[in-house]
Every structure is written in C-alpha cells, then in structure tokens.
C-alpha positions in Angstrom: -54.3 49.5 -81.8 -53.7 46.2 -80.1 -57.1 44.6 -80.8 -58.1 41.5 -82.7 -60.9 42.4 -85.1 -63.6 39.8 -85.1 -66.2 40.7 -87.7 -67.7 43.3 -89.9 -71.4 43.6 -90.1 -72.8 46.1 -92.6 -76.3 47.5 -92.2 -78.5 46.8 -95.2 -81.7 48.7 -95.8 -84.9 47.3 -97.2 -87.9 48.8 -99.1 -90.2 46.1 -97.8 -88.7 44.5 -94.7 -90.9 41.3 -94.7 -90.1 40.5 -98.4 -86.4 41.1 -97.8 -86.4 38.9 -94.7 -88.0 36.1 -96.7 -85.6 36.6 -99.6 -82.5 36.4 -97.4 -83.8 33.3 -95.7 -84.4 31.7 -99.1 -80.9 32.7 -100.2 -79.5 30.6 -97.3 -79.0 33.0 -94.4 -80.3 32.3 -90.9 -82.3 35.1 -89.3 -81.9 36.3 -85.7 -84.6 38.8 -84.9 -83.1 41.6 -82.7 -85.9 44.1 -82.7 -89.1 44.5 -84.6 -87.3 46.5 -87.4 -83.8 44.9 -87.2 -82.6 41.4 -87.8 -79.2 39.8 -88.0 -78.7 37.5 -90.9 -75.9 34.9 -90.6 -74.3 32.4 -92.9 -71.6 30.6 -90.9 -69.1 33.3 -89.8 -70.5 36.0 -92.1 -73.3 38.3 -91.0 -75.1 41.5 -91.7 -77.9 43.6 -90.3 -81.1 44.0 -92.2 -83.2 47.0 -91.2 -86.6 48.3 -92.0 -85.2 51.5 -93.4 -85.3 52.7 -97.0 -83.4 55.6 -98.5 -83.4 55.2 -102.3 -80.0 56.8 -102.9 -78.5 54.7 -100.1 -80.0 51.4 -101.4 -79.2 52.2 -105.0 -75.5 52.6 -104.1 -75.1 49.7 -101.7 -72.9 46.8 -103.0 -71.5 44.0 -100.9 -68.9 41.3 -101.9 -68.9 37.9 -100.5 -66.0 35.6 -101.3 -67.1 32.1 -102.1 -64.9 29.0 -102.7 -66.3 28.3 -106.2 -68.3 30.9 -108.1 -69.6 28.4 -110.7 -71.0 26.1 -108.0 -72.5 29.1 -106.2 -74.1 30.2 -109.5 -75.6 26.8 -109.9 -77.0 27.0 -106.3 -78.5 30.4 -107.0 -80.3 29.0 -110.0 -82.0 26.4 -107.9 -83.6 29.0 -105.6 -86.0 30.5 -108.2 -85.3 34.0 -106.8 -86.3 35.8 -110.0 -89.7 34.0 -110.1 -90.4 34.4 -106.4 -89.1 38.0 -105.8 -88.7 39.5 -109.3 -85.0 40.1 -108.6 -82.2 40.1 -111.1 -79.4 37.6 -111.0 -76.5 37.8 -113.4 -74.3 34.9 -114.4 -70.6 34.4 -113.7 -68.2 36.8 -115.3 -64.5 36.1 -115.5 -62.1 39.0 -114.9 -58.3 39.2 -114.7 -58.5 39.0 -110.9 -61.2 36.3 -110.5 -64.8 35.4 -111.1 -68.1 36.7 -109.8 -71.8 36.5 -110.2 -74.4 39.0 -109.0 -77.7 39.1 -107.2 -79.9 42.2 -106.7 -82.1 41.9 -103.6 -85.8 42.9 -103.7 -84.8 46.5 -102.7 -82.0 46.8 -105.3 -79.0 46.1 -103.1 -76.3 44.5 -105.3 -74.5 41.5 -104.0 -71.3 40.2 -105.6 -70.4 36.5 -105.0 -67.0 35.7 -106.2 -63.6 34.1 -105.9 -60.1 35.4 -106.4 -57.6 33.6 -108.7 -54.4 34.6 -106.8 -54.4 35.6 -103.2 
C-alpha cells in the first residue's frame, strides 16, 4: 500500500454520554459535536470518537494508551483536575516499569486510559 496514514481515531463508548462529555472536556480535550450521539474529542493531533453507546463487556475491556512527554508532570496535572471528586473516577499514580512510566485514569464509564512515556525508543 502506497498511502500515508494520517491518524487513528478509536471509538469509545459511554454509559452516560453527557457525563462523559463533561469529563473529557475537563481532562483537557476539545469537543467537536458531529451528531447528537457522537462527538470527536481532540488534544492537538490526537483524537477519538465518543459515542452514546454502552456495552458493558466492551467498555470493561477498552484500554487506550497515550504517550506523554513527562509522566510525572502529567500526573501532577491530573491531580489538579479533581476528577475523582467530580466524577467518582479512579486515577492511579505513576508506576515505573522496565520499559517506561505510566499513570492511569478510569473514565466515568470504566474505560481505562494509560498515560505514559517510554525510556528508550
């Protein structure tokens, strides 16, 4: 194939679409409403679709990894957002592994987000 791939945009479900929309905006994403039950969330060049669709097995098994420049700084940023207090979500602190560091955020529906950096690329 002689194509330049430009992006990947996963579809993420939500148990309560309005709460999830608010959560992702508070996290730092910009929302672009595409349809009444579908929005695009962007953070610079990264984006994903949030949809008003909930299948428990799907949500419980959805994990996404976002590479950040500095995991410790991102963790400090997460702590300023009061996501646990506002949304009842779980955020887990930075873990160091042989390959790099990461911290974790569960969204209001249970989707697990990994935010991390690699030591050697």
